[in-house]
C-alpha positions, 0 to 999 in steps of 0.5 A: 804279180810279185814273182813276175816282177822279181823275175823281170828285175833279176834280168838286170844282173847275175844271181851271185850279184843279188843281195835281197828280194823285196816283195811289196804288199798293199797292206790290204783293207786294214792297213794302219789298224791296231790289234784292238781295232782289228777285233771289230772288223767285219767280213764285208770290210775284209772283202773290200780290197782297196786295189785288187779284185780277187776271190774271197779267199785271197782277199782275206789272205791279203787282209791278214798278210798271210798271202805275203807269207806264202809269197815269201815261201814261194820266192824262196823256192822259185829264186833259190834265195835264203829267207834272210834275203827276202824282205816285205814292204807295204806299198799301198799304191800297188804300182811297184810289184816287187824289187831286187837289190843287187850287191852294189846297192842298185835296186831294180823294180817292175812297175805296172797297173794293178791288173793281173793280166799283165803278169799273166800275159808276160808268162805267155809271151816271155821272152818276148813282150806283147802289146798291152790292150788294157791300159798303161801306167801314167806316173803323173796321175799315179802321184806319190809312191810310199813304202813302210814296214809291215806291222807284225804285231797287228798282222802276225800271220806274216811272221808265222808264215815266214817262221814256218818257211824257215822251219821247213819240212812239213811246217809250210804245209801245216801253215797253209792247211790251217790258214785255209780252214780258218779262212773258210770258217771266217767267211762262214761267220763261225770265227772272228778275223782275229781268231785266224792268226792265233789258231795258226800259231796254236797249230804250228806250236803243236806240230813237229815238222818232218824235215824231208817229207815224202809226198805221202807224208805231206798229204798226211800232214795236210789232212791231219792239220785240217782235222786238228784246226777244225777241233780248235775252231769248235772250241772257239 
């Protein structure tokens, strides 16, 4: 929904006029939690997302904000924007799906219900729009919309993902592979929620990125990362 929103908002101007992309994040089920509070969260709490109905893996990624880091990487490549021009804001209501700021200070946003059928439908219908059969946004009922900065101290996975994206080469692949193994271990009850980000940090610190990897080198980095991550998790 975020990248669909940016795509739609970009149609309000030329690329050279774009100042920054703004990705919105719900904040997940633990928005406002401190690092200390996060030590005690459970799998069941993690899977209870306040706004979206998603599968377990994506729901955990939303709770750690790892998903938003991956979306920053995707936005970098999809829209050819430097990481310095991509921001993340927490928007608990999840009705503004993302925004684009232009050089004159104008900000274009795409809003809609928290329903993935809308961006999926638009992907099929573009450049036309089909009638919606699953509801419309009522701004009066929606009420107040709020925005806040992400807490990178409590949710370091977002920072780690952006750092991996900036490092480039095989680093984003390593972040993704390590995160997938960690999430699987958390869902299986093998590790705690707060073990996920430190494990990713450990794996990334030990990795020496290949700047311009071939497909074979990317596949090898993915496989070796999964093995290394499993070894770290066994020690935990």
